[in-house]
N, C-alpha and C positions, 0 to 999 in steps of 0.2 A: 836652469833659468826658469823661474816661476811666471807661468801666464796670467794675465789677469782676465778672468773666466769673465767678470761684469762686462768688460770692454769689449771683448769678443762678442759677447750677446748683444751688448747694445748696438754694435756695428753690424752684424747679421739683422737684427731687427730694424734698422734703418734702412738698409738696403732692401729687404723685404717689404717694407711699407711703402718705399717709394716706388718699388717696381708695380706693387698693387694698385697705387694711385695712378701710375702712368696708364695701367691698362683700363682702369675705372674712366678716365678722363677720355681716353681714346676709343673705348668700345661702348661705354655707357652714356656719357655725359655729351660727349659730342654729337651723336645721333640723335639725341632727344633735343637738344637745343635747336639743331638745324632741322628739326622736323616738327616745329610748334604748332603748324596749322593741323597737324593729326589729333593735338592735345587741347588745344584751346580754342573753344567755342564762342564766337562772338569779339575775339581777339586776333588780329593777324600781324604778325610781325614778318617785315622784310628780311631778306636774307643778309643785308647790311645789318640791321639792328641784333639779328641772331648772332651774327659775326662780333659784334661789339660785346655782346653779353660773353659769348666764348672765349675772346680776348681777355676780358676781364678775370674771368676764372683762371686761364693761363698765367696772366700777369702776377696775380696771387701766389699760385703754384710756384712760379719761378724763384720766389724768396726760399721755398723750400729746396729747391734744386740746386739753388747757390749754397745753402747750407751743405747738403749733401756733397757738393764737390770738395768743400773745404775738410769736412771729416773724412771723405776717402782720401784725399792727399795727405792728411795728418795720420791716419791709423796706418796706411801703407808705408808711409816713410820710417814710421815706427817699427814695422814689421821687417822691411827692407834692412833697416839697422840692426835689427836682432836676428839678422843673418836667414830670415824667412824669405828667399828669393825664389820667384816663380814666374816664369814666361807669360802664363796664360794670366796669372793675376797682374803682372804687369802692363799686358796689351788691353786687359778688359777695365783696368783702373785708369789708365790714360785715355781710353776712348771713353769712359764714362765721364770723366772730370772734364776732357774738351768738349764733348757733346752738351753736358749741363750748362757749362761756361756761354756755348753758343746758343742755347735755348734761353737762357736768362738774362744774357748780356747783350745779344745781338737780335734774335729772330723776335722775341716778344717785345721789345723796346720798338722797333722798328715797326713791326704790325699795329701796335698801338698808335703809334706816331701817324702812320699812314691812314688809319682810320680816322683820326682826328681831324684830318684833311677833308673828311667827306667821302661820300658814297662813288663819286667818279675816280678817285684815288684807289678804291678796293678793285675796281674793275680794269685797273692797268696791267698790263702785261709783267711789269715790275713788281706789282703786289702777288699776282698770280704765281710768279716764279718763288719769291720769297715765301710765300705760304707753303707752297709744294716742299722748298727745301727745310722748312721748319716741320714738317711733318714728317719727312726722312728722319731729320736729326731726332725727331720724337721716339721713332722706331729704334735707331741706332742706341740712344740712351738706353731703353727698354732692353735690349738684347744684351748690351754691356753690363747692365746692372744684374740681370738675371745670370749671366756668365760668372761675374764675379761673386756674386753669392754662393752658386752651386761650387765654385772652386775653392773659396774659402772654407766652406763647410767640409768640402773633402780634405782640406789640409788639416783642419781641426780634428777631424776623425783620425787621421794618421797618426798624428803626433800623440 
């Protein structure tokens, strides 16, 4: 059974790029956007406006995350049908797909829609809980992608 090296490479590249993007958005972009008062002189953005900017960044990134979820589902289904079954891969891929779809299909749209209601809506307990849950989901997504990448790399090396 000959494997498609280009498909494996593309899949691993997609996982690595997405993991990198998650880290960059969480560790670099968010702290800069939410600390604009330290960077901009003469222009002061409210926390609400900073949140609107960040939400737009995440809204656009959610399209990429949705595509990732479909690629993971397709690739892992093909690998499963080819007899390459692994419990770690199954768990990581299911977690990545679930958290990716939660991020792009539930958290991001709800946060954006609540922001459109105005600043008061973003101060509610519902919004704060939703935002905290989305942050946790984003971290779970990063960990699942990293585990999936490492395990797939290990399995490619073994064969």
